[in-house]
N, C-alpha and C positions, 0 to 999 in steps of 0.2 A: 386554608387553601383557597383557590379561586373556584367560583362556579364556572361551568363550561360557558364558552363564549356564546353558545347558541342560546343560553338562558339571559344573557345580558339584554336589557332593554335600553337601547341608545336612542335618545331623543335628539337627533341632529337638527338644529335650526339654523339655516344659512342666513348670513347678514350680507351676501353679495351673490352675484350670478343668478342662475335660474332657481326658480322655487318661490315659496311664499315670502321669503325674506325681502325680496325687492319689489313687492307689491305695495302700494300705499295701503295703510290699515283703514278700515271703515271709520267713519266719523265718530261712532260710538266707542271706538277704541282709542281715541285720542283724548287726553285729559290734560287741561291747562293748569299749570301751577305757577302763579306769579307771572313772569314773563317767558316761561319755558314751556314748550309743548312736549309732552311725553308721548311719543308715538310708539306703538308696539312694533316688534320685530319678529316676524313669524309668530310663534306660540308665545313669545315673551311679552309681558306687560310690565310697566314701570310705575313706580311711586317716586316722584322727583322732589327736588328741592331739599335734599338731605345730604349733607356733606360727609362723605367717606363712612357709610354705615358698615364698618368692618365686622361687627359681630351683633348677635341677637340674643335676647333673653325673653322667654315666653312668661307672661304674668299668669299664674294658675287661675282657673275658674273665671276668667275674664275674656274680653275680646281685644286685649292689648298686647303688643309686641314692643319691647324696648330695644332700641338701636343705639350703638355707640357712634362716636364721630372722631376719626383718628387723623384728620388733617387740619390746617389752619382754618379756624372758624367753626370746627366741629363741635357738636354738642350731644348730650345724652337726650334722646327724643323717644316719645311713645307714639306708635302708629296704631290706629284702630283697625282691626281686621275687617270691619264692615265698610266704612267710608274711606279708609286709607289715607286720612289726613294726618301728617306729623304735627306734634306738639312738643315744644322744648320743655323738658324737665329740669335740667341742669347744664351750665350755671344760668341762673336767672338773676334779676335785680333783687328779688326778695328770696333769700336763701333761708332754708330750715336747717338748724344744727342743733344737735343734743349730744354732745360728747360723752361717750361711755369709756371713761378712763380706766376702769377696772378691767374691761375686755381688751383694751388697746393701750396698754401703759407706756409703750415706747413711742406712741404717735405724738408729734409735736403740736398738733392742733388742726384746725379745719384748713382746707385748701385755701391758698392765698387768693383773696378776691381780686387782687391786682393782676392775675395771670392774664386775664382777657383772652385773646386768641392763642396764647401759649398753651392753653388747656387743650388736652388731647384725651379722649376716652378710647382705649383700645379693646382688650378682651373683656367679656362680661360673663358673670354667672349668677343665677338667681336660685337662692335656697328657699323653697316653699316654707311658709309659716302657717299660722292659724288664723281664722277669722279675717282674712284678706290682708293680714300684715305679714310681709316677707322681708328677706334680706338680699340686697344687691351688692355684689363685689365687682369692682371696676379697676382694670389696669389703667393707671394714670400716668401720663407723660405731662410734664410742665416744669414748674420751678422745683418739683421734687419727683423722683422716680418711686411709684408706690402702688399698693393696692388700697383704694379707697372703699369705704363700706357705707351703705346707705340703707336705711329702713324704707321699705316700699309700702305705702298705704293705698290699697286698691279697693277700699270699701265703698267709694263714691264713684265719680265719673272718671276723669283722667287720673292716673296714678300720681301720687305725691311722694317726692323723695325728701328724706331727712338725713343729712350726714351724721354718722354716728362715730366714726373712727378710721383708722389707717394702719397699714403696716408698711413703713418705708423700706424700699429695696436695699440690699447690701451695696456698698460702694462699688461702682464700676458695673453694676448689673443693668441690663436692659430687659424688661419684662414684656410678655406678650399675651399669654392666656392665663386664666385663673379658674380654679374650682374651690369650693368649700369643703372642708374635711368634716366627717361625722363626729369626731371627738373634739371639735374646736380647731381653730386655725385655718390656714388656707394652703394650697399648693399652687405654684405658678411656674410656667416655663420662662427660662432665662436664655435668651438668644446670645447673650454675651455676659461673661463674668470676668472679673479680674483674677489674677493668679494662674495657677496651673490648669484649672478647669475652665475652658473656654465657653461651655454651654451645659445645660441640663435642666432637670426639674428641681425646684426648691420647695421645701415645706417651711411654713412659719406657724410657730406657737408663741403665745404671749410669754411663756415660761423660758423658752429656750431660744427664741429668735429663728433665724433662717438656717436650714441645713440641707444638704444635698441628698436627693432620693437615690439610694443605691440602685445601680443598674441603668440610671439615666444619663450618666456622664457621657458627654461627647456625642449625643444622638441627634444634634441638630434640631431641637424641638420647636414647634410652632404651636398648634392647637393642643387642647387638653380636655379630657372628660374623666369621670370617675364612676365606678359602679355604685349601684344603690347601697350596698353593704359597706362601701368604702375601703374594700380590700384589694382593689385593682384600679390603676391608672391606665387610661388610654391616651397615648402620646403620638401626635402627628410629626413624623420625622420628615420635614419638608423637603430637604435636599436629596434624601435617599429615596423618596417616593414610597415611603413605608408608613404603616400604622403599627405601633408597639402596644402590646398588652403587658403591663408591668405590675408585679405584685408589690404590695406595700404592707408594712406591719408584720412581716414574717421573718423568721431567722434566716432563711435562704432566699435569694432572689429568684424569682421564676419570670421569664420573659419570653413572649411569642411575638413573632414578626410576620407581616404579610405585605407583599408588593402590591400597590394599588394601581400602578401605571400612570400616575400623576402626582404632582406635588401637593400634599394635603395641607390645607391652612387650618381653619377652625373645625372642631368636632363638636357636635351637639347631640345629646341623648334625646330622642323623641318619645312621646306618650307611647307609641307602639313598641318601645323597648329596643329600637334599633338606633345605631349611631349613624348620623348623617355627616359625611365628610365632603367638604368643598374645597377646590384648589385648582391649580394651574396645570395645563398640559405642558407649557413651555413657559418661559418668563422673558418677556420682551417681544415687541412687534418684529415681524408681522405674523409669527406662528402661534403666539400665545392664545390660549382659550380657556373657558370655563368648564369645570367637571364637578359632577356630584355623584357620589356613591353612598349607598346605605349598607351598613355592615352589621352582622350578627355579633354582638359583643362576646358571646360564648364561644363561638366556633371560628370567628373572623372570617366566615365566608361573606362575600360581598357582591353586590349588583351595581354596576355603573348605570345610573338612570338618566343621565343628562351629559351631553357635550355641546359646546357652543364656541364658535370663533369670537374673537375680540369684538366688543360692542362699544362704539363711541359714547362716552358719557357714563358707562358702567365699567368698562375694562373687563376684568375677570372676577370670578366668584371667590370670596374668602369664607363664606358661612352659608349654610342652607338648612332649612327646617320646615316641616309641614305646618301650614296654617290653614285651617279649613280643608277645602278640597284642592289647595294649591301648595307648591313648594316655593317659599321665599328664599331669595339669595341677596346677600349683601356683598359689598366690594370695599376695598381699601382705597382704590384710585377711580373714584367717581362720585357722582352727585345724585344717585338714585338707588332704590331697591328694585330688583327684578323679581318677577314671579311667573310661574307657568303651571298648568294643570298637573296635579299629581298622577303619575302613571299608575 
């Protein structure tokens, strides 16, 4: 259910007309990156020179955030929460590869080094490991449609990525978001499938390949999260403006639905145990805007904490996550990360 509207915290930040949005930011709020000036807009600040940072993954016990790149020239990058400087992790000229054939027996091998700007990194998911070694899952568009898997070594300075395997998507599928499953394998949202099922959530296991998750058929999925126990999936039903809580691994399907009032894109589980959903009020100028809500995964009660009209260079939010005392937001159609003080 919704929390009463009187409890909503709405952080409206204007980008035109009267108010703070049309005042020039102070000099200390402008940061130069390359040839681009990142000027703040109201309460928003920007980290620029990042192509299409569509999704984020937080590296545990570190100051690093990993961002995807889902447009031409996009890269997987790491951004330090302190100095906010992006560094390219993949692809780079010197690639680190260690193929785990036993874990990914159907993977044909590493990503084609000749992909160049065909490479796209879409949804991300990081599974924490031990002693600074973690696993990163990446929805990859390029010369193959796949979930690519990397080891993340965060024991030193900038995280290091080593490619270890992949799960190639079913023929005709277009993937969007991904999560790791506690008993091995991955789940991913498929915005398009061939055959009679046009969309849904898919699970992949090395032994069985891809199967549809019961209850997810035709929900128009976008973002995806998973409970700590792995017994529930949280699905962003983008077109219907809904969040779905869906059981998995049970004989009978249990599904709960809540209307968010905007089209949710990515979902991120934060350290405080809440799910952060970012998405669009509309889609297409001049009325589209960014939204962020935080959701109790147990009750599905939610609080919308941010609304913002279209911003040139950022467009609209596709992901949001707390980083320090701020909320960071990514976008699919832009060249920057936005952040604002956490309410």
